[in-house]
N, C-alpha and C positions, 0 to 999 in steps of 0.2 A: 772706211767708206766703201760702199759697194762699187765694184768695177763696172765700167760701161761695156756691155756685151755687144759683139757684132750682130748677133741675133738675140734680142733681149726678151722676146715673148717666152713666157714660161712653158708654152707648148713645145718649144724647141728642146727644152731639157727633157720633157717626157718622151719626145721622139728619140733623142740620143740614148736615153736609158732603155728604150724599147729595142732599138736597132742594135744595141750592144749585145743582145742575146744571139743574134744571127742576122745575116742579110735578109731583107724582105722588101716587098713593094708597099705602096701607101695604104692599100686596103688592109693588109696584114697589120701594119703599124696601127691604124685606127682601131682595128678589132682588138688588139692586145691592150691598147691604152684603155679602151672601155672595159675589157675583162678585168684589168688590174685596178680599176677605179681611179686612174690617174686624171681622167677628165674632170672629176669632182675636186681632187686635191689641187689642181693647177688651173682651174677655170678655163679649160680648153674650149675654144670656139672652132667647131669642125670646119666652118667655111674657110678658115685660114690655114688648114693643114697643107694644102698644095703649096701655098706661098712659103710657109715655114720650111718645108722640105727643100724647096728650090733654093731658098736663102742659105740653108745649112750646106747644101752642095756648092753653092757659089763661093762660100767662104772656106771651103775645104774641110768641113766637118763631116760631110758624107761624100761618098763617091759611088758612081754607077758601076755595077759589076755585071750587068746583063739584063735580059728581059725574060718575061714569062708569059705564056699564053695557054689558057685552058679553054678548050672547046671553041665556041664562037665569041668568047669574050675578047675585048680589045687587048692588045699587047700591054703588059705592065712592066714598068721600069723597076729594077731591083737595086736597092741602095745598101751600102755597107758603111759602118762607122770607120773613120780614119783615125790615125793616131792623134792628130790634132783635135778631132772630135771627142775622142776619149779623154784627152787632157782637159778640154773645155768643160765636159760633163763633170769631171772630178773637181776642177777648180770651182765651178758654179755650185756644186753640192756643198763643198767646204764653206763657201761664202754664206750660203743660205743657213747652214747649221750654226755658224759661229758669229754672224754679224746681224744684230737687230736692225730692222728697218722701220722707220716711222710709217704708220698706216693711218688711213682716214676712214674709219667705219661710218656707215650711214647713221647708225644709232648715235654716235658722238655728235654728228651734225644736228640731229633732232634735239638732243639734250642741250646743245648750245643756244637754241632759240625756244626752249620750252616755256619761257616766261610769256610768250605771246598767247599762250592758252591759259585758262584759269586752272588753279591747282586741282580742282575736282575733276576736270576733264583729263588732266595729265595722269591723275591717279587711275582713272578708268582705262586709259590707253596703256599704261604700264601694267595694269592687271591683265589686259588682253595679251600683251607681249609676254608676261610671265607665264601665262597659260600655255602659249605656243612653245616657249623655251622648255617648260617642264615636259610637255608632250614629246619634244625633240629629244630630250635627255632619255626618256623612257624608251623611245624607238631606237636610239643609238645604243643604249645598253643592251637591248634585246638582240640587235644585230651583232654587236661585239660578242655576246655570249654564243650566238650561233656560229659566227666565223671562227671563234677560238677552238671549236671542236675539230676543225679541219685545216686551219691556216696557222702557220707559225707566227708567233708574236712579232718577229722581225718585220713581217709585212703588214702589221696592224698598228704600228706605233703612230702613224699619221691619224688613224681613226681615234686612237686614245687621246691624242693632242686636241683634235676637233671636239671630242666629247668634253675634255677638261675645260676648254674655252666656253662651251655652252653652259656647263655647270657653274663656272665662275661668274658668267654674266647673270645667270638666274639668281645666284646668291646675292650679287650686288643689287640687282633690281628689287629683290625681296627686301633687302635692308633699306633701300631708298623708300620703298613703299611704306615700310614701317614708320619711318621718320615723317613722311607726308601725312599718313593717316592718324598718327598720334599727336601731330602738331609740334613735334620736336625739331623739324627741319628749320635751320636758321633762315630768317627773312621771309618765312611763310606768310606772316601777317601783311608785310609790305607788298608781297606778290599779289595777295588776294585784294588788297586795297587798290592796286592798280586796275584790276578788272572791275571792282565795284564802282570806282569813280571815273575811270577812263583817263585819269591823269597819272603820269609817271611821278612817283614820289621823289622829293628833292634829293634824297640820298643817292638814288639811282641816276638822276640827272647829273649830279656832281661826278659820279663814277664814269658815266658815259663821256662827259666833257674832258676827262683826263686822257681819253683816246685809247686806253688799253686797260685790261685787267692786270693785276700784279703778275699773273702767270705769263701773259703775253709780253709784259715789260721785260721780264727776265730773259726772254728769248732774243730781244733786240738790243739790250744794253751791252 
């Protein structure tokens, strides 16, 4: 089970990994996070950077080592990672690499209620999604090829993972569409009948009255 972090915003991990390189002020931290693409990997919200840095310092993961002033700019506080911060960063990284965490993708939420739409509309929507996924795969492959010329693979593995997820989703959507379009998807006639008549078929009424699908039952038993 994942540990409860004193500062559990993933932006905190990107800050620690950045400041590990050398002491720096918040503007430098933000610039390097952007330059390394960590803002995309970790869902960084820039408005929270000040609070995250303050909280890391409050809990002893960062410490102030001085200030810097350039020209007429305001004085900037320089932070350095502490030994506690370095250990937190290492422990957190080990946890993220070793421990799967349940996630709730928005797509899964849509799939869970797709029956509220008629099969034909779902097919059209999934076709739109598949087109976007395929375009994303092509863009990411092109970017990876360009990056690979200058950047060691060590710094591209997260991009590879993201690409693999998009490719896997595209393959799954493609297979689902094939079932829907060929009529081999189980229960398709019942689903269509619901939209033709406006009445929920008895077999689905019976299932709903049980209060849970078999998958959900297994989670609560």
